[in-house]
N, C-alpha and C positions, 0 to 999 in steps of 0.2 A: 297571373299572366293571362292576357287576352287570347281567347280561342279564335282561330280563323276557320272559315268554311272550306270544304273540299271544292276546289275550283273545277272539278270535272276532269275526265281522262284526256280529253282532246279538244282542239279548237273546232267550233261549229262550222268554220269556213274551210280551213285547209287540212284539218285533222292533226295539226301539229300539237306539241306539248304547250300547255298554258301554265303560268306561274303567278301567284298573287303579287300584285304591284302596289295597290292602294287599299288600306283598311279604312272602313267607314263606320266606326262605332256609333256616331250620331244618327246616321240613317237607320242603323239596326235598332237603336232605342226608340226612335219615332214609330217604327213599324212593328215593334215588339217581336223581332225575328227569333230571339232566343239564341242567336249566334251572330258573329260579326260579319257584316256584308263586306265583300271585297270586289275590287275590279282586278281581274286577272288578265294577263297579257300573253299573246301568242308570239313565240320566238320565230315562227315560220312566216306568217303573213303580216305581222305587226298590227293585229287588231286586238281590241280590249273588250271584255264582257263583264257585266255585273252579275255576281252570284251572291245569294239566290235571287231569282227573278221575282219582283213584286207581283202579286196577283191583283185582280180587279179592285178588291176592297182597299188594298194598300195604295194602289194608284189613285183612288179617289181621295185618300188622305193627303197624298203628296201634292196633287193638283190644288187642293184647298189651301195647303200651306204655301204653295207657290203664289197663289193669287194674293195672299196676305203680304208676302214678302215683296211683291212687285207693284203693290198699290201705291198711289201717289204719297210721297212722304215716308214710305217704309224704308227702314235701314236694311242694308244687305249684311248679314252676319259674316264676320271675318274679313270684310273688305278693307284692304289697306290703302292708304293714300298713295297716289302715283309718285314715283321717284323721278329724279332728273333723267335717269336712264330710260324709264318708262316713256317719258315725254319725247325723248330723242328717238326711241323706236317708232313711236306713232308718226313723228315727223318724217322719218326715213321711209316708212311704209307708204305714206301718202305721196312722197316724192317718186317712189318706184312703182306705184300702182299702175298696172297696164290698162286698167279701165275696161273690164269685161262687159260692162253695161248691164241693163236690166235683164231679167229672165226672158221677158218678151223679146227683147232685141237678140238675145243669144239664140232662142228657138227659131225666130223668124230668119235669122242669118243662116242657120244650118238646114232648115227645112227648105228655104228658098222661095216660099210663097205663104200667103196668109189664108187661102181657102183650103185649109188642111183640117183633118179630123184629129182632135187632141183630147186625151183623157188625163185628168189630174187625180191621182190617188192620194187621199188625205187632204181634201180641198177645204176643210173647215167650213166657214160661212160663205166661201166663194170669192174672197177678195182677189186672189190671183186668177182664178178661173174667169171672173167677169172681165178682167183686163184682156185676156185672150179673146173672149167672145166679142168685146167691143172692137177689137182689131180685125175681126173677120174670120177667126177660126170657128169651126163647128166643134162645140165642146160638150163634154159630159164629165161629171165628177163622181168620186167615190168617197164617202165619209162615214166613219164609225159612230159618231155621236149624233143621236136623233135630233136634238135641238138645233145643232149647227146645220145639219142637212136641211132641216125644215126652213131655217132662215135663208139658206142659199136658194131654195126653191121659191120662197116668197119674193126673191129678187129676180125671178125669171130664169134661173139656171136649172138645167137638168142634172139632178144629183141622186145617186142611188146609195142606199145604206149598205156598207160592207167594210172590209178591212183589206190591207195589202196582202195579208196572208190568207184571207178567205173572201175572194171577190164575189160580188152579187151575181146571182144566176142570170139576171137580165142583161149583163154587160157583154156585148158581142166580142168574141175573140178574133184575133188577126184582122182588125178593122181600123186601126189607128195609125196615122203618120207619126205621131209623137205621143209619148207617155211621160208625165212629169211626176216625180217624187221629191217634194220639197220639204225638208226637215221631217222625214217619215222613218227612214231606215234605222235611225238611232233608237227609235221606240219599239221596233219589232222584235218579238221573242224569237222569230225564225226569219232572219233577214234573207237567207237563201230562198225560202219559199216566196217571200215578197218579190224578190228580183225575178224569179222564175215566172211568177204570175204577171208581172209587168211586161216581160218579154213576150208572153203569150198573147198579149193584146195587140202587138205590133204587126202590121202587114209587112211583107218583104221590103226591105230598105228603110223601114221605120226607125226612129231614133228614140232612145231612152235618156232622159235628162234627170240627173240625181244631184241633190244639194244636201250635204251633211256637214256638221261641224268638223273642222280639220284638226284632228288630234296629232298631226305632224307639225302644227304651227308653233311659232315661238311662244305664243301666249299659253298654249296647253303645256308645252315642255317646261315653262317657267312656273305656272300656277297649279298644274295637275288638276285634281278634283276641286280645287278652289276657283278654277276658271268658270265664269258664269255659264258658258255654253256646254260645260261638262254635265251639269244638271243631273247628278246621280239619282236613280230611282225612276224618274220619268225617262231618262235615257238609260238603256240597258246594253247598247253597243257603242263602241268607240272606234271610229275609222280614221286611218291614215290613208294617204293616196295609194300606197302599196296594198293595204288591206282591201280597199274598194276595188282595185284592179283584180286582186285575187278572187274576190266574191263574184265579180262579173265574168271573169274568165271561166270559173267553175260552172257558171250558169250557161255558158255557151255564147255569151255576147262577144262581138268583135269590137 
């Protein structure tokens, strides 16, 4: 019989009880964990968490594996052919899509102007950040990977090295009209600290914009850890809309 890991006494977000929901023996074998990795779910705030959390060396192995799987011509293990129901769902989704627009459009709409100060945490090589800079925003980025930060700076962007959970010392607090976290929180070992740090960067009335995979979506409910955007190992947190609201509420956001 396969042994499961202790999921921990409580949810890191709301303190509620968590229970194993998905067992990931393949991930455990690749990382030589010596025990079976699980994604445990909170019955209180509806958030999921990967246990045990992969360390830096394990993450390096996972990202190397990811690059091989997503290279041109690479097959996706376990990927099934879409059924008629799958195609119907996609058709209906496009029909009902309310069209939120690009991130730039969303931020510009809510901020109400373009001559605003914006910080992107986890900016990578600066693809998104450069879009805001070209539109007229005053921008600064934070990026943990040295090579990516260097390439962003080579393209004329101001980027400091740091993480969402440990912001760089040179980053001014309470100085931004907008802070952007795009596909970042699902990677953070301490998402509460990441959100608290992001809020500390905002001046009064500033806005925080977060983008994470929606684990309340039909695709996740249908495919679970087989969903491409679940990405267990690189992703260690799984958010539903309710879980994200709980996280933000506990951080004091409105």
